[in-house]
C-alpha positions in Angstrom: 5.8 -18.3 8.8 3.4 -16.7 6.4 1.8 -19.2 4.0 -0.8 -17.2 2.1 -2.1 -13.7 1.3 -4.8 -13.8 4.0 -2.1 -14.4 6.7 0.1 -11.6 5.2 -2.8 -9.2 5.3 -3.4 -10.0 9.0 0.3 -9.7 9.8 1.2 -6.5 8.1 -0.2 -3.7 10.2 1.1 -0.2 11.0 4.5 -0.6 12.6 5.3 -4.0 11.1 8.8 -4.2 9.5 10.0 -6.1 6.4 13.3 -6.6 4.6 13.3 -6.5 0.8 15.1 -9.5 -0.6 14.4 -8.9 -4.3 12.9 -6.0 -6.2 12.5 -5.0 -9.8 14.4 -1.8 -8.8 17.7 -3.3 -7.6 18.5 -0.2 -5.4 15.6 -1.2 -3.1 17.1 -4.7 -2.3 18.3 -4.8 1.3 16.1 -2.0 2.5 14.2 -2.4 5.8 10.8 -0.9 5.5 8.2 0.0 8.2 4.6 -0.2 7.3 2.8 3.1 7.9 -0.7 2.1 6.7 -2.3 -1.2 5.8 -5.9 -1.7 4.6 -8.0 -3.9 2.4 -6.4 -2.7 -0.8 -2.6 -2.7 0.1 0.0 -1.2 2.4 2.3 1.8 2.5 5.9 1.5 3.8 8.8 3.9 4.5 12.5 3.2 4.8 12.9 2.5 8.5 14.8 5.2 10.3 15.2 7.4 7.2 12.4 10.0 7.1 14.2 12.0 4.5 14.6 9.1 2.0 12.7 9.7 -1.2 10.6 6.5 -0.6 9.7 7.7 2.9 8.6 11.1 1.5 6.3 9.5 -1.1 2.5 9.7 -0.9 2.4 12.5 1.6 4.8 10.8 4.0 3.0 7.4 3.9 5.8 6.0 1.7 5.7 3.6 -1.2 2.5 1.6 -1.8 2.1 -2.0 -2.7 -1.4 -3.1 -3.7 -2.4 -6.6 -2.6 -3.9 -7.7 -5.9 -5.1 -11.2 -6.5 -3.7 -14.1 -4.5 -2.5 -15.6 -7.8 0.0 -12.8 -8.1 1.8 -13.9 -4.9 4.1 -16.7 -3.8 5.0 -17.7 -0.3 8.1 -19.9 0.2 10.6 -20.3 3.1 9.4 -17.1 4.8 9.7 -15.0 1.7 6.6 -13.2 0.4 6.8 -12.5 -3.4 4.5 -10.2 -5.4 4.6 -10.5 -9.2 3.4 -8.0 -11.8 0.1 -8.7 -13.6 0.5 -11.1 -16.5 2.0 -14.1 -14.7 4.7 -15.2 -12.3 7.6 -14.4 -14.6 8.0 -10.7 -13.7 9.0 -10.1 -10.1 7.7 -6.9 -8.5 9.1 -7.4 -5.0 10.0 -10.1 -2.5 10.4 -9.5 1.2 10.7 -11.2 4.6 8.5 -9.9 7.4 10.7 -9.2 10.5 9.8 -10.0 14.1 8.1 -7.2 16.0 10.4 -5.2 18.2 9.9 -5.3 21.9 8.0 -2.3 23.2 
C-alpha cells in the first residue's frame, strides 16, 4: 500500500495502471488509466485499451498529465492516492488506486 508521495513516484512507472475513484471531472470516475511516461515532475496516462479516447490522444499520444506538486497537496489513505488543487485540501483534483501489475 502506498503511504507517501515518494513511494508513489517509485511505483508509477511506464505501464503501471490505476483506477480513478474520484475526479473533479465526474466523467473520469471509473476510468482505468495506463501510465505512458513518468518522471520527476509528474506522469502522463491514457485510458487503458482505448487509444482513440480523447484523453489518450492528448499531449501527442502521451495522454493526460498530472504534476506531482508538493507532498502537502497529496493524501494517502486505505490504498487511495488523492491529489488536491493548490490552495488546500478542500478542492479534490483526482483520487485513484494503483492496480496490481499484470503478469507478463
